[in-house]
C-alpha positions as CSV (number, residue, x, y, z in Angstrom):
1,M,-34.1,-6.5,-34.8
2,E,-30.7,-4.9,-35.2
3,G,-31.6,-2.1,-32.8
4,N,-32.7,-4.7,-30.2
5,Q,-29.3,-6.6,-30.6
6,L,-27.4,-3.4,-30.0
7,K,-29.5,-2.7,-26.9
8,I,-28.9,-6.1,-25.6
9,Q,-25.1,-5.8,-26.2
10,S,-25.1,-2.4,-24.5
11,M,-26.9,-3.9,-21.4
12,N,-24.4,-6.8,-21.3
13,R,-21.5,-4.4,-21.4
14,L,-23.0,-2.3,-18.7
15,Q,-23.6,-5.4,-16.5
16,G,-20.0,-6.5,-17.1
17,A,-18.7,-3.1,-16.1
18,W,-20.7,-3.1,-12.9
19,S,-20.2,-6.7,-11.8
20,P,-16.8,-6.2,-10.2
21,W,-17.8,-3.0,-8.5
22,I,-20.9,-4.7,-7.0
23,G,-18.8,-7.4,-5.4
24,M,-16.2,-4.9,-4.2
25,I,-18.8,-2.5,-2.7
26,A,-20.6,-5.4,-0.9
27,L,-17.4,-6.7,0.6
28,F,-16.3,-3.2,1.6
29,A,-19.6,-2.6,3.4
30,L,-19.2,-6.0,5.2
31,L,-15.7,-5.0,6.3
32,V,-16.8,-1.6,7.6
33,V,-19.6,-3.2,9.6
34,T,-17.5,-5.9,11.0
35,T,-14.4,-3.8,11.9
36,G,-16.5,-1.1,13.6
37,Q,-13.9,1.6,13.0
38,P,-15.1,5.2,13.6
39,L,-15.1,6.9,10.2
40,G,-14.6,10.4,11.6
41,A,-11.4,9.7,13.5
42,Q,-8.0,11.2,12.7
43,T,-5.2,8.9,11.3
44,G,-2.5,7.6,13.5
45,G,-2.9,5.4,16.6
46,H,-0.3,3.1,18.1
47,Q,1.4,0.8,15.6
48,V,3.9,-1.4,17.3
49,F,5.3,-2.8,14.1
50,G,5.1,0.4,12.0
51,M,8.5,-0.1,10.2
52,V,7.8,-3.5,8.6
53,L,4.2,-2.7,7.6
54,H,5.6,-0.6,4.7
55,S,6.7,-2.2,1.4
56,S,10.3,-2.3,0.1
57,D,9.3,-3.1,-3.5
58,P,10.3,-0.4,-5.9
59,M,7.3,-1.0,-8.2
60,T,4.9,-0.6,-5.3
61,L,6.7,2.5,-4.0
62,S,6.9,4.1,-7.5
63,Q,3.2,3.8,-8.0
64,G,2.4,5.8,-4.9
65,G,2.2,2.8,-2.5
66,F,0.1,0.3,-4.4
67,A,1.2,-2.4,-6.9
68,P,-0.7,-2.5,-10.2
69,V,-3.4,-5.2,-10.2
70,W,-3.1,-6.0,-14.0
71,G,-0.1,-7.2,-16.0
72,T,3.2,-8.8,-15.2
73,Q,3.8,-9.4,-11.5
74,S,6.6,-10.3,-9.2
75,P,6.9,-12.3,-5.9
76,L,7.5,-9.0,-4.1
77,R,4.1,-7.7,-5.0
78,S,2.5,-10.6,-3.1
79,L,3.9,-9.2,0.2
80,S,1.7,-6.2,-0.3
81,N,-1.3,-7.8,-2.1
82,P,-1.6,-11.7,-1.8
83,A,-4.3,-11.7,-4.6
84,L,-1.5,-10.9,-7.1
85,L,-0.1,-14.4,-6.7
86,E,-0.5,-16.3,-10.0
87,S,0.4,-19.8,-11.0
88,G,2.2,-18.3,-14.0
89,L,4.9,-16.9,-11.7
90,G,6.2,-20.5,-11.4
91,R,9.4,-20.8,-9.4
92,S,10.8,-17.3,-8.9
93,Y,12.8,-15.4,-6.3
94,A,13.1,-11.7,-5.5
95,A,14.9,-9.4,-3.1
96,A,14.6,-5.7,-2.4
97,W,16.4,-3.1,-0.3
98,V,15.2,0.5,0.5
99,Q,17.1,3.2,2.2
100,R,14.6,5.4,4.0
101,S,15.0,8.8,5.6
102,A,16.6,9.3,9.0
103,G,19.0,6.4,8.3
104,L,16.4,3.7,8.4
105,G,17.2,0.6,6.2
106,Q,14.7,-2.0,5.2
107,G,14.9,-5.1,3.0
108,E,12.6,-8.0,2.0
109,V,12.9,-11.3,0.2
110,A,10.1,-13.4,-1.4
111,W,9.9,-16.7,-3.3
112,V,7.0,-18.6,-5.0
113,V,6.4,-22.2,-4.0
114,P,6.0,-24.4,-7.1
115,T,2.5,-26.0,-7.4
116,P,1.1,-28.5,-10.0
117,Q,0.3,-27.0,-13.4
118,E,-3.4,-27.7,-13.0
119,S,-3.7,-26.4,-9.5
120,R,-5.6,-23.2,-8.9
121,W,-3.7,-22.5,-5.6
122,T,-0.4,-20.5,-5.4
123,M,1.8,-20.1,-2.4
124,A,4.7,-17.8,-1.5
125,W,7.0,-17.2,1.4
126,G,8.6,-13.9,2.3
127,A,10.5,-12.1,5.0
128,R,10.8,-8.4,5.8
129,F,13.4,-6.8,8.1
130,S,14.1,-3.2,9.1
131,G,16.7,-1.5,11.3
132,T,17.9,1.9,12.4
133,G,21.5,1.2,13.3
134,S,23.0,2.9,16.4
135,M,21.1,5.7,18.0
136,A,21.9,7.9,21.0
137,R,20.2,7.0,24.3
138,T,19.3,9.9,26.5
139,N,17.7,10.3,29.9
140,P,14.6,12.4,30.6
141,F,16.9,15.5,30.9
142,G,18.4,15.0,27.4
143,Q,21.8,13.8,28.7
144,M,23.4,11.0,26.7
145,E,23.7,7.7,28.4
146,G,25.1,5.5,25.6
147,E,23.6,4.0,22.4
148,H,20.8,1.6,21.5
149,R,19.4,0.0,18.4
150,A,15.9,-0.6,17.0
151,S,14.9,-3.3,14.6
152,E,11.8,-5.2,13.4
153,G,11.2,-8.3,11.4
154,A,8.3,-10.2,9.8
155,L,7.9,-13.7,8.4
156,I,5.1,-13.7,5.8
157,Y,3.1,-16.5,4.2
158,S,0.8,-15.8,1.2
159,L,-1.8,-18.0,-0.3
160,A,-4.0,-17.3,-3.4
161,H,-6.8,-19.2,-5.1
162,R,-8.4,-18.6,-8.5
163,F,-12.0,-19.7,-8.0
164,S,-13.2,-18.5,-11.4
165,P,-11.6,-17.4,-14.7
166,R,-11.9,-13.7,-13.6
167,W,-11.9,-13.8,-9.8
168,N,-9.2,-14.8,-7.3
169,W,-8.6,-14.1,-3.7
170,G,-5.6,-14.1,-1.4
171,V,-4.9,-14.4,2.3
172,Q,-1.7,-13.5,4.1
173,G,-0.4,-14.4,7.5
174,R,2.5,-12.6,9.3
175,L,4.5,-13.1,12.4
176,Y,6.1,-9.9,13.7
177,S,9.1,-9.3,16.1
178,S,10.3,-5.9,17.3
179,Q,13.4,-4.8,19.3
180,L,13.8,-1.4,20.9
181,G,16.9,-1.2,23.0
182,G,16.4,-3.7,25.8
183,Y,12.6,-4.0,25.1
184,A,10.9,-6.5,22.8
185,A,7.4,-7.0,21.3
186,W,5.9,-9.6,19.0
187,G,2.6,-10.3,17.4
188,G,0.7,-11.7,14.4
189,G,-1.0,-10.1,11.4
190,L,-3.6,-10.9,8.7
191,G,-4.2,-9.5,5.2
192,L,-7.1,-10.3,2.8
193,A,-7.5,-9.4,-0.9
194,L,-10.0,-9.9,-3.7
195,R,-9.3,-9.3,-7.3
196,Y,-11.3,-9.2,-10.5
197,E,-9.8,-9.2,-14.1
198,D,-11.3,-8.2,-17.4
199,P,-8.9,-9.4,-20.1
200,E,-10.9,-7.9,-22.9
201,Q,-10.6,-4.4,-21.4
202,R,-7.1,-5.1,-20.0
203,R,-8.3,-3.9,-16.7
204,A,-8.5,-5.3,-13.1
205,Y,-9.9,-4.3,-9.7
206,A,-8.7,-5.2,-6.2
207,L,-10.1,-4.7,-2.7
208,L,-7.4,-5.0,-0.1
209,M,-7.6,-5.2,3.7
210,D,-4.2,-5.3,5.4
211,D,-2.4,-4.2,8.6
212,L,-4.8,-6.2,10.7
213,T,-2.4,-6.8,13.5
214,L,-2.7,-8.5,16.9
215,V,-0.2,-7.6,19.5
216,F,0.7,-10.6,21.7
217,R,3.3,-8.9,23.7
218,D,4.1,-5.1,23.9
219,Y,7.4,-3.5,25.0
220,L,6.0,-3.0,28.5
221,P,3.7,-5.8,29.8
222,G,0.2,-4.6,30.3
223,S,0.6,-1.3,28.5
224,L,-1.5,-2.4,25.5
225,G,-2.7,-5.9,26.1
226,Q,-4.0,-8.1,23.2
227,R,-5.9,-5.8,20.9
228,L,-6.2,-5.0,17.2
229,V,-4.2,-2.0,16.1
230,P,-5.4,0.3,13.2
231,R,-6.0,-1.4,9.8
232,R,-6.2,-0.2,6.2
233,V,-8.9,-0.9,3.5
234,S,-8.0,0.1,-0.1
235,L,-9.6,-0.1,-3.5
236,I,-7.3,-0.3,-6.5
237,T,-7.9,-0.4,-10.3
238,T,-5.4,-0.7,-13.1
239,Q,-5.8,-0.6,-16.9
240,A,-3.3,-1.2,-19.7
241,L,-4.1,0.8,-22.8
242,A,-4.6,-1.2,-26.0
243,H,-2.9,1.2,-28.5
244,L,-0.4,3.0,-26.2
245,P,2.5,1.6,-24.2
246,L,0.9,2.9,-21.0
247,R,-0.5,1.3,-17.8
248,W,-2.3,3.5,-15.2
249,T,-3.3,2.7,-11.6
250,L,-5.8,4.5,-9.4
251,G,-6.1,3.7,-5.7
252,L,-8.2,4.9,-2.8
253,Q,-6.5,4.2,0.5
254,H,-7.8,4.2,4.2
255,L,-11.4,3.7,3.2
256,E,-12.1,2.6,6.7
257,N,-11.3,6.2,7.9
258,W,-12.9,9.1,6.1
259,S,-11.2,11.9,8.0
260,L,-7.5,12.0,7.2
261,R,-6.8,15.7,7.7
262,Y,-5.0,17.1,10.7
263,Q,-7.1,19.9,12.3
264,D,-4.7,22.6,13.4
265,P,-6.6,24.7,15.9
266,N,-4.5,27.8,15.0
267,D,-5.1,27.6,11.3
268,P,-8.2,29.5,10.2
269,F,-8.3,27.6,6.9
270,Q,-8.5,24.2,8.5
271,N,-11.1,25.0,11.2
272,R,-14.8,24.6,10.6
273,V,-15.4,27.9,12.4
274,F,-12.6,30.4,13.3
275,S,-13.4,33.8,14.8
276,L,-11.2,36.6,13.5
277,N,-12.7,39.1,15.8
278,D,-16.1,39.9,17.2
279,S,-17.8,40.4,13.9
280,D,-15.9,38.3,11.3
281,T,-16.0,34.5,11.1
282,L,-14.3,32.4,8.5
283,R,-16.2,29.2,7.6
284,E,-15.1,26.3,5.4
285,S,-17.7,25.2,2.9
286,A,-19.0,21.6,3.0
287,L,-17.9,21.0,-0.6
288,S,-14.4,22.2,0.1
289,A,-14.2,19.9,3.2
290,V,-15.4,16.8,1.3
291,S,-13.2,17.4,-1.7
292,Q,-10.1,17.8,0.5
293,E,-10.9,14.7,2.5
294,L,-11.5,12.7,-0.7
295,F,-8.2,14.0,-2.3
296,L,-6.2,12.7,0.7
297,H,-7.4,9.2,-0.1
298,L,-6.1,9.4,-3.7
299,V,-3.1,7.4,-5.0
300,L,-2.1,7.6,-8.7
301,G,0.4,5.7,-10.7
302,A,1.6,5.2,-14.3
303,E,4.0,3.0,-16.2
304,I,5.4,3.7,-19.7
305,N,7.2,1.1,-21.8
306,L,10.3,2.6,-23.4
307,G,11.1,-0.3,-25.7
308,K,11.2,-4.0,-25.1
309,Y,13.2,-4.1,-21.9
310,L,13.0,-0.6,-20.3
311,R,10.1,0.9,-18.3
312,F,9.6,4.3,-16.7
313,R,7.2,4.6,-13.7
314,T,5.8,7.5,-11.8
315,G,3.3,8.0,-9.0
316,Y,1.6,10.4,-6.6
317,Q,0.2,10.0,-3.1
318,A,-1.8,13.0,-1.8
319,L,-1.6,12.0,1.8
320,S,2.2,11.7,1.7
321,R,2.5,15.2,0.3
322,A,0.2,16.6,3.0
323,E,2.3,14.9,5.7
324,W,5.8,15.8,4.4
325,S,5.3,19.3,2.8
326,F,5.8,22.4,4.8
327,P,4.7,26.0,4.0
328,E,8.3,27.1,3.9
329,R,9.4,24.1,1.8
330,T,7.0,21.9,-0.2
331,G,9.6,20.3,-2.5
332,G,8.6,17.2,-4.4
333,S,7.0,15.2,-1.6
334,G,4.3,12.9,-2.7
335,F,5.7,12.4,-6.2
336,R,7.8,9.3,-7.1
337,W,9.5,8.0,-10.1
338,G,11.4,4.8,-11.0
339,L,12.9,2.6,-13.8
340,A,12.8,-1.1,-14.5
341,L,15.1,-3.2,-16.7
342,E,13.6,-6.5,-17.7
343,T,14.9,-9.6,-19.5
344,K,13.5,-13.1,-19.8
345,R,14.9,-14.3,-16.5
346,I,16.2,-11.2,-14.6
347,R,14.3,-8.0,-13.6
348,M,16.0,-5.0,-12.0
349,E,13.9,-2.1,-10.6
350,F,14.8,1.2,-9.0
351,T,12.7,3.9,-7.4
352,T,13.5,7.2,-5.6
353,F,11.4,10.1,-4.1
354,P,12.0,13.0,-1.7
355,Q,10.5,13.7,1.7
356,T,11.5,17.3,2.0
357,L,13.3,17.9,5.3
358,A,13.5,14.2,6.1
359,G,15.7,13.5,3.1
360,R,15.2,11.0,0.2
361,T,14.0,7.4,0.0
362,S,15.5,5.1,-2.6
363,A,14.8,1.4,-3.3
364,F,16.3,-1.3,-5.5
365,S,15.2,-4.9,-6.3
366,L,16.3,-7.9,-8.2
367,T,14.0,-10.7,-9.4
368,F,15.2,-14.0,-10.8
369,V,13.1,-16.5,-12.8
370,P,15.1,-19.7,-13.4
371,H,12.6,-21.2,-15.9
């Protein structure tokens, strides 16, 4: 009898562990089928609103590009993942500023709209803006002809609904505007997210589809027309350890696009087949190719509590390191770190990370909870 009870408990635990993954995998398969994106294509593509698609939130940046999906949240997190909106946020306000490489500055603000205590719906508004300052304008021959500016802005509305004790979903609508010298573009965007929580294990999972953007007007009429630009599908999991002051996050990004590597035709170690001479041929093993592709999707993050009010954060993004490191100078690209100072009503956060030859990116945010 006792053996049967243990067996039943084991099966229940196994089913509980698999239940979030079954839902996530089913939704991911549906997204892949409906989006119809080629899985073997290189990254890139034309992104008209590329500047404001990136987050300014120090927490998100310090964790490698994804906010943790378990634990205390902030209105800023909802700009990157609408499923992180919770009724427990109440009335709260947040603002962030990030100074990126090449003189690019970006900021964002977010505030949660109060809802009735018994409501399962949570709403938030946000705005994101980015600008380059003055840049030299040149003609096709490289001669200076004055200065021009580039800027982008986005108005963001997020809505989340908890439809069961452990499941909630969120949807996000965006309105984009972009200025490049005397040219202008505008469009709309949509983001979807699904989250599952396991309070007993202090763990959560999230499936995120964002950057689904529709261009209404491009800089030059007729150059693009109305079409969907590249999107991103990501899977994230977070767990807070029960007996250690540690919370870790693991993410897989760009799941809609398997091939993220840039194939350099002159690099024998990147080519499938590269002839050294008439007799020697260097071939890349299938296992090596698959492992490298999988690694580029990886995002890692960790947060350590250093007392009641202070937290240390660090993260790693493999794709960022591959894009920003050079053979002559790898530096610390791909690695991030940050600090957070939290009180009952005020939270201050800071993050910084290098991008080798492009310089350093630093971000700061302030969150205020009146009640």
